[in-house]
C-alpha positions in Angstrom: 139.6 61.2 92.4 139.4 57.5 93.4 136.1 55.8 92.9 134.2 53.4 95.2 131.7 50.5 95.3 128.6 52.4 96.8 126.0 50.0 96.4 125.9 46.1 95.7 122.9 44.1 95.4 122.9 40.2 94.5 119.6 38.0 93.9 119.1 34.7 92.2 118.4 36.6 88.9 120.9 39.4 89.0 123.9 41.3 90.4 123.7 45.2 90.6 126.8 47.5 91.2 126.9 51.4 91.6 130.5 53.0 91.6 131.3 56.6 91.9 132.9 59.2 94.5 131.0 59.2 97.6 131.6 63.0 98.4 131.1 66.2 96.7 133.6 68.9 95.4 134.0 70.6 98.6 136.1 67.8 99.7 139.4 66.6 98.5 139.5 63.2 99.8 137.0 60.5 101.7 138.9 61.2 105.0 138.1 65.0 104.9 134.3 64.3 104.0 134.3 61.7 106.9 135.4 64.4 109.4 132.9 66.7 108.2 130.2 64.3 107.8 130.6 63.2 111.5 130.0 66.6 112.7 126.9 67.2 110.5 125.4 63.7 111.2 123.1 63.8 108.2 121.7 60.5 107.1 120.4 59.4 103.7 117.5 57.4 102.8 118.1 54.3 100.9 115.3 51.7 100.3 115.7 48.4 98.4 112.8 45.9 97.8 112.9 42.9 95.7 112.6 39.1 95.0 114.9 36.8 96.4 117.6 39.2 97.5 120.5 37.6 98.9 122.6 40.7 99.4 121.9 44.4 99.6 125.1 46.5 100.8 126.0 50.2 100.7 129.3 52.2 101.4 129.5 53.1 105.0 132.1 55.9 105.0 133.0 55.6 108.6 134.4 52.2 108.0 135.0 52.6 104.2 133.3 49.2 103.8 130.1 48.0 102.2 127.6 47.0 104.9 124.1 45.8 104.9 121.6 48.4 104.3 119.6 47.3 107.4 122.4 47.3 109.8 122.8 50.8 110.1 121.9 54.6 109.3 124.4 56.0 106.7 126.0 59.2 105.8 125.2 60.7 102.4 127.1 59.4 99.5 125.0 60.6 96.4 125.1 64.2 95.4 123.9 66.3 92.6 126.2 66.6 89.5 128.0 63.4 90.6 128.5 60.7 87.9 127.5 57.2 89.2 128.3 54.1 87.1 125.4 51.6 87.1 126.1 47.8 86.0 123.5 45.2 86.0 124.4 41.5 85.3 122.0 38.8 84.6 122.6 35.5 86.5 119.8 33.6 84.9 117.8 33.3 81.7 115.6 36.1 82.5 115.8 39.1 80.3 116.2 42.2 82.5 115.0 45.7 81.6 115.8 48.8 83.5 113.0 51.4 84.2 113.0 55.0 85.4 110.2 57.4 85.0 112.6 60.1 83.6 113.6 59.2 80.0 116.9 60.8 80.4 118.0 58.1 83.0 115.9 55.3 81.5 117.6 55.7 78.2 121.3 56.0 79.7 121.0 52.4 80.9 121.3 50.0 77.9 122.6 46.7 77.0 126.3 46.7 76.9 127.6 45.8 73.4 125.8 42.9 71.8 125.0 41.4 75.0 121.7 41.5 76.6 122.8 39.9 79.9 124.8 43.2 81.0 123.0 46.7 81.5 125.4 49.5 81.9 125.0 53.2 82.1 125.9 56.6 84.0 123.5 58.0 86.5 123.8 62.0 86.9 121.6 64.3 88.5 122.4 67.9 87.2 121.3 70.2 89.9 118.6 68.0 90.9 118.0 67.0 94.6 115.7 64.7 96.3 114.7 61.0 96.0 115.1 59.0 92.9 113.6 55.6 92.2 114.5 52.8 89.7 113.3 49.4 89.0 114.5 46.1 87.3 112.0 44.2 85.4 111.5 41.0 83.6 108.8 41.2 81.4 105.7 42.4 83.7 107.4 40.8 86.7 109.1 43.5 89.0 112.3 42.0 90.4 113.7 45.1 92.3 112.9 48.6 93.4 115.6 50.9 94.6 115.2 54.4 96.0 118.1 56.6 96.7 118.4 60.1 98.2 120.4 62.7 96.1 122.1 65.5 98.5 122.9 69.0 97.3 126.6 69.8 96.9 126.4 73.6 97.6 123.7 73.7 100.3 123.0 72.4 103.6 120.2 69.8 102.9 118.2 69.9 106.1 118.4 73.5 106.5 119.1 75.4 103.5 117.6 73.3 100.8 114.5 72.7 102.8 114.0 76.2 103.7 114.6 77.3 100.2 111.8 75.0 98.9 109.5 76.2 101.8 110.0 79.9 101.0 109.5 79.5 97.5 106.3 77.6 97.8 105.1 80.2 100.7 105.5 83.1 98.5 103.9 81.4 95.6 102.0 78.2 96.0 103.4 75.3 93.9 106.1 77.6 92.1 108.5 74.8 93.2 106.8 72.0 91.4 107.9 70.6 88.0 106.4 68.0 86.1 108.5 64.8 85.5 112.1 65.2 86.8 115.0 62.8 87.8 114.3 63.3 91.3 111.3 63.8 93.5 110.1 64.6 97.1 107.5 63.5 99.3 104.3 65.2 99.3 100.7 65.2 100.9 97.4 66.6 99.7 96.3 70.0 100.5 93.3 72.2 99.6 94.4 74.6 96.6 92.5 76.9 94.5 94.4 76.6 91.3 96.5 73.1 91.4 98.8 72.6 88.4 98.5 69.7 86.1 101.7 68.2 87.5 100.0 67.9 90.9 96.8 66.4 89.1 99.0 63.7 87.2 100.9 62.6 90.6 97.3 62.3 92.3 95.4 60.8 89.6 98.2 58.1 88.9 98.3 57.3 92.7 94.6 56.7 93.1 93.6 55.5 89.6 93.5 51.9 90.7 91.3 52.5 93.8 89.1 54.9 91.7 88.5 51.9 89.1 87.7 49.7 92.0 85.2 52.1 93.3 83.4 52.4 90.1 83.2 48.7 89.8 81.6 48.4 93.1 79.0 51.1 91.9 78.3 49.1 88.8 77.8 45.9 91.1 75.5 47.5 93.4 74.2 50.8 91.9 72.0 53.2 93.7 68.5 52.9 92.0 64.9 54.0 92.5 61.5 53.1 91.2 59.9 55.2 88.5 56.3 55.0 87.0 56.3 54.4 83.4 52.9 54.8 81.5 52.3 52.2 78.7 49.7 52.2 76.1 47.7 48.9 76.2 44.2 47.8 75.0 41.1 49.0 77.0 40.5 45.4 78.5 44.0 45.4 79.8 43.7 48.4 81.9 43.9 47.6 85.6 44.8 50.8 87.5 44.6 54.0 86.0 46.5 56.8 87.6 46.3 60.6 87.3 48.2 60.8 84.1 46.0 58.0 82.7 42.9 59.7 83.7 44.0 62.9 82.1 44.6 61.1 78.9 41.4 59.5 78.6 39.7 63.0 79.4 41.5 64.5 76.5 40.7 61.4 74.3 36.9 61.0 74.6 36.5 59.6 71.1 38.3 56.4 72.3 35.3 55.5 74.3 32.8 53.0 72.7 29.5 51.3 73.9 29.8 47.9 75.6 27.9 45.6 77.5 29.5 46.5 80.8 31.8 49.2 81.7 31.5 52.8 82.9 27.7 53.9 83.0 27.1 57.3 81.6 23.4 58.2 81.2 22.4 54.5 81.0 24.7 53.4 78.6 28.0 51.4 79.2 31.3 52.7 77.7 34.9 51.3 77.7 38.0 52.9 76.1 39.6 51.2 73.2 43.0 51.8 74.6 44.7 53.7 77.4 47.7 54.3 79.6 48.5 51.6 82.1 51.0 52.7 85.2 53.9 50.3 85.6 56.6 50.5 88.4 60.1 50.1 86.9 63.8 49.9 88.3 65.8 53.1 86.9 69.6 53.7 87.6 69.4 57.3 86.2 69.6 58.6 89.7 71.1 62.1 90.7 73.9 60.2 92.3 74.8 58.1 89.3 74.6 61.2 87.1 77.1 62.9 89.5 79.6 59.8 89.2 79.3 60.1 85.4 80.0 63.6 85.4 83.1 63.0 87.6 84.1 60.3 85.0 83.7 62.7 82.2 85.5 65.4 84.1 88.6 63.3 84.5 88.6 62.0 81.0 88.6 65.9 80.0 91.6 66.6 82.3 93.5 63.6 81.1 93.0 64.6 77.4 94.1 68.2 78.2 97.3 66.8 80.2 98.2 64.6 77.5 97.9 67.4 75.0 100.1 69.6 77.1 102.7 66.8 77.6 103.0 66.3 73.8 102.9 70.0 72.9 105.7 71.1 75.3 107.7 73.8 73.2 110.0 76.5 74.1 110.9 78.1 77.4 113.7 77.0 79.7 112.0 73.7 80.7 111.6 72.3 77.2 111.9 68.5 77.3 111.4 65.9 74.5 108.2 63.9 74.4 108.3 60.8 76.4 106.2 58.3 74.5 106.2 56.0 77.8 104.5 58.9 79.8 102.1 59.5 77.1 101.2 56.0 77.0 100.6 56.0 80.7 98.2 59.0 80.5 96.4 57.4 77.4 95.9 54.1 79.1 94.1 55.9 82.0 92.1 57.9 79.8 91.1 55.0 77.7 90.3 52.9 80.6 87.8 55.7 81.7 86.3 56.6 78.3 85.5 52.7 77.9 83.8 52.8 81.3 81.4 55.6 79.9 80.7 53.5 77.0 79.4 50.7 79.2 75.5 50.0 78.8 75.1 51.0 82.5 76.4 54.5 82.1 75.0 55.1 78.7 71.4 55.2 80.2 72.5 57.7 82.8 71.6 61.3 82.0 73.7 64.3 82.0 74.2 66.1 85.4 72.0 69.3 86.0 72.5 70.0 89.7 74.9 69.8 92.5 75.0 66.7 94.8 75.9 66.2 98.3 73.7 63.6 100.2 74.3 60.6 102.4 74.5 58.2 99.5 77.7 60.1 98.2 79.0 60.2 101.6 78.1 56.8 102.9 77.4 54.3 100.2 80.2 51.8 99.3 81.7 52.7 96.0 80.2 56.2 95.8 82.0 57.3 99.0 85.4 56.2 97.8 85.0 57.6 94.2 83.8 60.9 95.5 86.7 61.1 98.0 89.3 60.4 95.4 87.8 62.8 93.0 88.0 65.7 95.6 91.7 64.7 96.4 93.0 64.6 92.7 91.2 68.0 92.1 93.3 69.5 95.1 97.1 70.5 95.2 100.1 69.0 97.1 102.4 70.2 99.7 106.1 69.2 100.1 105.5 67.3 103.4 105.1 63.6 104.1 105.9 60.6 101.7 102.5 59.6 100.3 102.9 60.9 96.8 106.1 61.5 94.6 106.2 65.3 93.5 108.8 66.5 91.1 110.3 70.0 91.7 112.4 72.3 89.6 116.3 71.8 89.5 118.1 73.6 92.4 119.6 76.2 90.0 116.2 77.3 89.0 114.8 77.2 92.5 117.9 79.4 93.7 117.2 81.7 91.0 113.5 82.0 91.9 114.3 82.1 95.6 116.8 84.9 95.2 114.2 87.0 93.3 111.5 86.4 95.7 113.8 87.0 98.8 114.8 90.4 97.4 111.3 91.1 97.0 110.5 90.3 100.7 113.7 92.2 102.0 112.1 95.3 100.2 108.7 94.7 101.5 110.1 94.9 105.1 110.5 98.7 104.8 108.7 99.7 101.6 105.4 100.0 100.3 104.5 97.4 97.5 102.3 99.1 94.9 102.0 96.2 92.3 103.7 93.2 91.0 103.4 91.5 87.8 105.8 88.5 87.7 104.1 85.2 88.3 102.5 83.7 85.3 99.8 81.1 86.3 98.6 79.7 83.0 95.2 78.0 83.3 95.8 74.2 83.1 99.7 74.5 82.8 101.7 71.7 83.6 103.5 73.8 86.3 103.9 77.3 87.4 106.6 79.6 86.7 107.9 83.1 86.9 107.2 85.4 84.0 110.2 86.2 82.0 108.6 88.8 79.9 110.1 92.3 80.0 107.0 93.6 82.1 107.7 91.1 85.1 108.5 93.5 87.9 107.6 94.3 91.4 107.2 98.2 92.3 107.7 99.7 95.7 107.2 103.1 97.1 109.6 104.8 99.8 107.2 105.7 102.5 108.9 109.0 103.4 110.6 110.3 100.4 108.1 108.8 97.8 110.9 107.5 95.6 109.9 104.5 93.5 111.9 101.3 93.7 111.5 98.4 91.0 112.6 95.1 91.1 112.7 93.4 87.7 113.0 89.6 86.9 114.7 88.7 83.7 114.6 92.1 82.2 115.4 92.0 78.5 117.3 95.2 77.7 117.3 95.5 73.6 118.4 98.3 71.4 122.0 98.1 72.6 124.8 98.8 70.4 126.1 95.4 70.6 123.6 92.5 71.8 120.6 92.3 73.9 121.3 91.6 77.5 118.9 89.6 80.0 120.5 89.4 83.7 118.3 87.9 86.3 117.2 90.8 88.3 117.4 94.4 87.9 117.0 96.9 90.8 116.0 100.3 89.8 116.1 103.1 92.4 114.7 106.5 91.7 115.8 109.5 93.5 114.3 113.0 93.9 115.4 115.6 91.5 117.1 113.0 89.0 115.3 112.3 85.6 117.0 108.8 85.5 117.2 106.0 87.8 120.3 104.1 89.5 120.3 100.7 88.2 121.9 97.6 89.9 122.2 94.1 88.4 121.8 91.0 90.8 122.6 87.7 89.1 121.8 84.4 90.9 124.6 81.9 90.2 124.3 78.4 91.7 127.9 77.9 91.5 130.7 78.3 94.2 134.5 77.8 94.0 135.3 76.0 97.5 138.9 77.3 97.2 140.4 73.9 97.3 144.1 73.6 98.5 146.8 74.1 95.8 144.2 75.4 93.2 144.5 78.9 91.7 141.4 80.1 93.3 142.6 78.8 96.8 146.0 80.5 96.5 144.6 83.6 95.3 141.6 84.1 97.5 141.9 81.4 100.3 138.2 81.2 101.1 135.2 80.0 99.0 133.4 82.6 96.7 131.9 83.1 93.4 133.4 81.9 90.2 135.8 84.3 88.3 134.0 83.7 85.2 130.9 84.9 87.0 132.4 88.1 88.0 133.5 88.6 84.5 130.1 88.3 83.5 129.1 91.1 86.0 131.7 93.4 84.3 130.0 92.4 80.9 126.5 93.2 82.1 127.5 96.5 83.6 129.5 97.6 80.5 126.8 96.4 78.0 123.9 98.3 79.5 124.1 101.7 78.0 121.6 104.3 77.1 121.8 107.5 75.0 119.5 110.8 74.9 118.5 111.6 71.4 121.8 111.9 69.4 124.0 112.4 72.5 126.9 110.2 73.5 126.1 106.9 75.2 126.0 106.6 78.8 126.5 103.7 81.4 122.8 102.4 82.5 124.0 100.1 85.3 125.9 101.4 88.1 126.7 98.0 89.6 126.6 94.3 89.1 126.6 91.5 91.7 126.8 87.7 91.9 124.5 86.2 94.3 126.0 82.5 95.1 125.1 79.9 97.6 127.4 80.1 100.8 126.6 80.8 104.4 129.6 82.2 106.2 128.9 85.7 105.9 131.3 86.8 108.4 134.5 85.4 107.0 133.5 86.4 103.6 133.7 90.0 104.5 137.4 89.6 104.0 137.0 88.1 100.7 138.4 90.2 97.8 135.2 89.8 95.8 133.4 91.5 98.6 135.8 94.3 99.0 135.6 95.0 95.2 132.0 96.1 95.9 132.9 99.3 97.7 136.1 99.8 95.0 134.4 99.3 91.7 130.8 98.4 92.5 131.2 94.7 91.1 131.5 91.6 93.3 129.5 89.0 94.8 127.1 88.3 98.0 126.6 85.0 99.8 122.9 84.5 99.7 121.0 81.5 101.4 118.1 81.5 103.7 120.2 81.7 106.7 122.6 84.1 105.2 121.0 87.3 104.0 122.6 89.8 106.4 124.9 91.4 103.8 122.4 91.6 101.1 119.8 93.2 103.3 122.3 95.8 104.5 123.6 96.4 100.8 120.0 97.2 99.4 119.2 99.5 102.3 122.3 101.4 101.6 121.2 101.7 97.8 117.7 102.8 98.6 118.4 105.0 101.4 121.7 106.8 100.3 121.8 110.3 98.7 121.9 110.3 94.8 125.4 112.0 95.3 126.8 109.1 97.1 125.5 106.7 94.5 127.0 108.6 91.8 130.4 108.7 93.6 130.2 104.9 93.7 130.1 104.7 89.8 133.1 104.1 87.8 133.6 106.8 85.1 136.1 107.3 82.3 139.6 108.8 83.2 139.3 112.6 83.5 135.4 112.6 84.0 135.6 113.3 87.7 137.7 116.4 87.3 135.6 117.7 84.4 132.4 116.9 86.3 133.7 118.7 89.5 134.9 121.8 87.5 131.3 122.1 86.0 129.5 121.4 89.1 131.5 123.9 91.3 131.2 126.8 89.0 131.4 130.0 91.2 128.4 132.4 91.1 128.2 135.9 92.5 124.9 136.8 93.9 124.7 140.6 94.0 122.1 142.6 95.8 119.9 144.9 93.6 118.5 147.9 95.8 117.3 150.7 93.4 114.8 150.6 90.6 117.3 152.2 88.4 120.1 150.0 88.8 117.5 147.1 88.4 116.3 148.4 85.0 119.9 149.2 83.7 121.1 145.7 84.7 118.2 144.1 82.9 118.3 146.4 79.8 122.1 146.8 79.3 123.1 143.3 80.6 125.7 144.2 83.2 126.1 144.3 87.0 128.3 147.1 89.1 129.5 146.5 92.5 132.0 148.4 94.6 135.5 146.8 94.3 136.5 147.4 97.8 133.7 144.9 98.9 134.9 142.1 96.7 137.0 139.3 98.6 140.0 137.5 97.3 139.1 135.0 94.9 136.2 136.5 93.2 137.9 136.5 89.7 137.1 132.6 89.5 133.3 133.4 89.3 131.8 132.5 86.0 128.2 133.8 86.7 126.2 136.7 88.2 122.9 136.2 89.8 120.7 139.1 90.9 119.2 139.3 94.6 116.0 141.5 94.4 115.3 143.2 97.9 111.8 143.4 99.3 112.0 147.4 99.0 112.7 147.2 95.3 109.7 144.8 94.8 107.4 147.8 95.9 108.7 149.9 93.2 108.8 147.3 90.2 107.1 144.1 89.3 110.4 142.1 90.2 109.9 139.2 92.6 111.6 139.2 96.1 114.5 136.9 95.8 116.7 135.5 93.3 115.3 134.7 89.7 117.8 136.0 87.0 121.4 134.9 86.4 123.8 135.1 83.6 127.4 134.1 82.4 130.0 136.7 82.8 131.2 137.8 79.2 133.8 140.5 80.4 134.9 142.5 83.5 136.1 146.1 83.8 137.1 148.4 86.7 135.7 151.9 86.6 136.6 154.8 88.8 134.0 157.2 90.0 133.6 159.9 92.6 132.6 157.2 95.2 135.6 155.3 94.3 136.5 152.2 92.3 133.8 150.0 90.9 133.8 146.6 89.0 131.6 146.2 86.1 130.6 142.6 84.9 129.2 142.3 81.5 126.6 139.4 80.8 125.9 137.4 77.6 122.4 137.3 78.4 120.0 136.9 81.4 118.5 133.5 82.3 115.8 132.5 84.7 115.7 130.0 87.4 113.0 127.4 87.4 111.6 129.1 90.5 112.4 132.1 92.8 114.8 131.4 95.7 112.8 133.3 98.6 114.5 135.2 101.4 112.5 133.8 104.1 113.6 136.4 106.6 117.1 136.6 105.4 118.8 138.8 103.0 122.2 139.8 101.2 123.5 143.3 102.1 126.4 143.3 99.6 127.1 140.0 97.6 127.4 136.3 98.4 129.4 133.6 96.6 128.1 130.2 95.8 128.0 127.5 93.2 125.8 127.0 90.2 124.6 123.4 91.8 123.4 125.2 94.7 121.9 128.0 92.9 119.9 125.6 91.0 118.8 123.2 94.0 118.0 126.0 96.6 114.5 127.2 97.4 115.3 129.4 100.1 117.8 131.9 100.4 119.9 130.6 103.5 120.5 127.5 101.7 123.0 129.2 99.5 125.1 129.9 102.6 126.3 126.2 102.9 130.1 126.0 102.3 131.1 122.8 104.0 130.7 119.3 102.0 129.1 118.0 105.3 126.6 120.7 105.4 125.4 120.3 101.6 125.4 116.4 102.3 123.3 116.5 105.4 120.8 119.3 103.7 120.3 117.1 100.7 119.8 114.2 102.8 116.9 115.9 104.8 115.4 117.4 101.4 114.9 113.7 100.3 112.5 113.3 103.3 110.7 116.4 103.1 110.6 119.6 101.5 109.9 121.6 104.9 113.5 121.9 105.8 114.3 125.4 107.1 118.0 126.4 107.4 118.8 128.7 110.3 121.8 131.0 110.4 123.4 132.9 113.2 122.8 136.3 111.2 120.2 137.7 109.1 122.5 138.8 106.3 124.1 135.8 104.7 127.2 137.6 103.8 127.6 138.5 107.6 126.8 135.2 108.9 129.5 132.9 110.4 127.8 129.4 110.7 124.7 127.4 110.2 122.9 127.0 113.6 120.5 123.9 112.6 118.3 122.5 110.1 114.7 122.7 111.3 111.9 120.1 110.4 108.8 121.0 112.4 109.9 120.8 116.2 112.7 118.9 115.3 116.3 120.2 114.8 119.5 118.7 113.3 122.8 120.4 113.4 126.5 119.6 113.1 128.8 120.3 115.9 132.2 120.7 114.0 134.1 120.9 117.4 132.9 117.7 118.7 132.7 116.2 115.2 129.1 115.2 115.7 125.7 115.4 114.2 122.9 116.1 116.8 119.2 115.4 116.4 117.2 117.5 119.0 113.5 117.8 119.9 112.8 121.5 121.1 116.0 121.5 123.1 116.2 117.8 124.1 119.1 116.0 122.6 117.8 112.7 121.0 120.9 111.4 119.3 124.6 112.1 118.8 126.1 110.5 115.6 129.7 110.7 114.8 130.4 113.1 111.8 132.5 110.4 110.0 129.5 108.2 109.8 127.9 110.8 107.3 130.6 109.7 104.9 131.3 105.9 105.8 127.6 104.9 106.4 125.3 107.7 105.1 122.4 105.2 104.9 122.7 104.9 108.6 122.5 108.5 109.3 119.4 108.7 106.7 117.5 105.8 108.6 118.2 107.2 112.0 117.0 110.7 111.0 114.1 109.2 109.3 113.1 106.8 112.2 113.4 109.7 114.7 111.7 112.6 112.9 109.1 110.5 111.0 108.0 107.9 113.3 
C-alpha cells in the first residue's frame, strides 16, 4: 500500500515529518476510505503548540494534500495497529530530544546512525485507542507539543468504542483504567469509594505544583494562636501570678522566706524565692496546621506505595518493564514533600488527633487550596471531559472484559443472580482487573425450573490428557434430571477479516467474519475439553465453542458460513458489539431454555454413536398387569411372567424387558404397592398350551426396582402396555407411559422442566384402550397437541390463549418453552 505524508511541522529549530497509510485495513485504497469517511463524517483531534512555528500541516483526505491544521476539520488518518514513521531533523545548533511518557514510544525514536541532528523511529499503537502526546525538547526548553487522536480500526469510534468504555466502567467502576499506556482519554474528577493508584497518580501529577504553592502560602502566612507558657523566675521578678502559678506556690510552701516587705501572714512578711510567671507566646501548633501536616504525610505515604508498586510490577497479562523516568517523576514529588516536612515550621507541629472542618480550612488562603487539592487527589476519575489524562486498557482487553460483563448482563435480564466472584480489587493496586483464577464466575438460577447457569471467566481446565485449556468464557447450563452440565465456550477475539476483494477469505465467504484461525481454535477448545468418570472412557466436556468478534452488521452475517455452522456442528462465530447483541442474546436464551434432549442432539458424536444411543434408549418394555396374589408371588419367586398369547400385538418380540403393574385390588391382599415398581430383563420366551388356550411365558434374569413407584393416578392397564426403558425410568404417573409420538414426549419433558405437577389426561381410563392424549394439565391451564391442525394449544379452562405451529416445537423449542413459561407462570 502506498504511504503518504501525514503531518509536517517546520520551525526555526527543526523539521518534523510523519509518514504512513492514512486508512485502516477495511479499505483497499485511499479513494475507498475517502468515500466512507465522507458518509461517517468523523473528525479527529490534532493539536500542535510550539515555539516559532512556521508550518503545521496535516493530510486532508478529501483533497489528498497537506493543509494547515487551523484551516479545517480533518477525517481520521491515524489508526490502531498502523505503523507511522517519524523523522525529526535539527535546523540549528540545538540538540533536540524526543519525549513520550510511555517508554515504548520514547525509546523507539532515537538518533539515526551517528548523527545527532536526525531522530527517527516508528510509532505503533497496538490495540490502543485515544489521544497520544509527545514533545520535542532542547535541554529543559520545550520546543513542541503534539497531540494526535488514534482511532480504532475494527470499531466505530464515537458509538461502539465509547459505549464499550462506558458499559465496562458502569458495570465495574475504573475497570477500564490502566496505568501508563501509549494513549489516553480525557477525564474529570468524581467521588469514588475506592480509586486506583493509577487515578491517584494522574491527579497528584496534575495538581502537584498548585499544592506546593498552597503549602508555601501557609508557611508565609500561617494560622496561629496565643498560648500561655509558665516560666520559672526569681521571686522578685514575679509580676502576675495566674491560677497555675498560685497552685504551684500552694504546693511548694517551703519556697517562702521572711522579708521586709511582701505578703503579710500573722504579722510577718513573706516572699517566694521563685515561682511560675505566665507569658503569652505565638504558637503555630494549631489544629489546622496539624491537619495540613497530616495531609503532607499521607501524600508521602501514598507516593511511596505508588513507587513501590511501579517498581515491583511482576507477572500477569499487564507486565511491563520498569520505567526509570516514571519512577524518578514519582520520587521527585515524594522527595519534595518529604523535604517540606523537615522544615523547622512543620517540625514544631504536633500529630493530628482529631478531624478538622472549620472556616479556616474552608476560607483562609493556602489552607483552602491545599484542602481542596487533597480531596480531589483522594477521589477517582470518570472518562468525560479533558482536564486529566487517563490511560485505559488496550482495546483487545477491554473487548474481552466487555464481552464477559455483557454476557452477565444478558443473563441477569431473565435469571436470578445468586453470587459473583470475578472482580479482583486489590487494595492500593495500580489498576483494577478481572480475576483470572479458576473460581472467577457468576452463578444464576432459572426462576421457574430452578436450574443453575454458571458463567466463568478464564476458567482453567487442568488434568486433561494433553495440555491445560483456558478459554475466555465458559457457560455451564444445568438441566433437570442430568448429573452433568452442558458446557459452551465463548472466546472474545478482537480480530476480524474484512473479506477484502481478491483475497481467499473474500472469495470464500464474501462478507466480514471471524478469522479462520480463530474458528480452528474453537475446534481445539471443544475437542480438548474432555472428562472421564472413574476409569471409564473420556467424554467430550464442551458441547460447542464460538468466537465473539467486533462486527455490527448482524442481518447480513446470518448468511455467513461461520454462522450457519453453529446449527450444523456447534462451532462458529457471533458479531458482538454494544449495538449488535441480538444474535448472542437469542442464542443464549436458546441454550438456557432448551430441553436437554435438544442440546444433546446438537452435540457432535463419533460415527455410529447415534444408532447405538438410539437402540439403547428405545429398548422396548412390556408392562404386564398382575391381578392375583398367587400370580404376584409366583412371578417374584420363580422369576417369570405369563400372559395370554392372543392379547399380544404384532411386534411384541422386540421387547427386551418386562415390568409389573400391580392393581389396587392386589395391594389389599399383599404388601405390594399399587403401580409399577419392579422390572427385569427377558432371558427366554416359551409358548405354553393350557385348557384356557395358549400362553406366553417370559423368563427373567432377576427383578430390579425403579427409583420410585409409577402411580396410577386414576388410570390402569387391563392387559399389558408397551413402552420404552427411557420412559419407564422417567415417568412418575402411569398415563405418562402412554406417550408414543416424539412431539408428545418432547412437550411433556418441556413441561416437566417447569413443574413436577403435570397431569396427563387420556381419553380412556385404561392405557391399553386409550387412543390419544387429551391434554397436559398444570393447575387451571391446559396444553395439548392438535395433530389435525398441526398446532399446540395453550388454554385457561376452555379459553384458547395461544396457538403455536407444531413445527416450532422442533425449529425453535426455546420459543415454545418461553411462551408456555410466560403464559402459565406469570
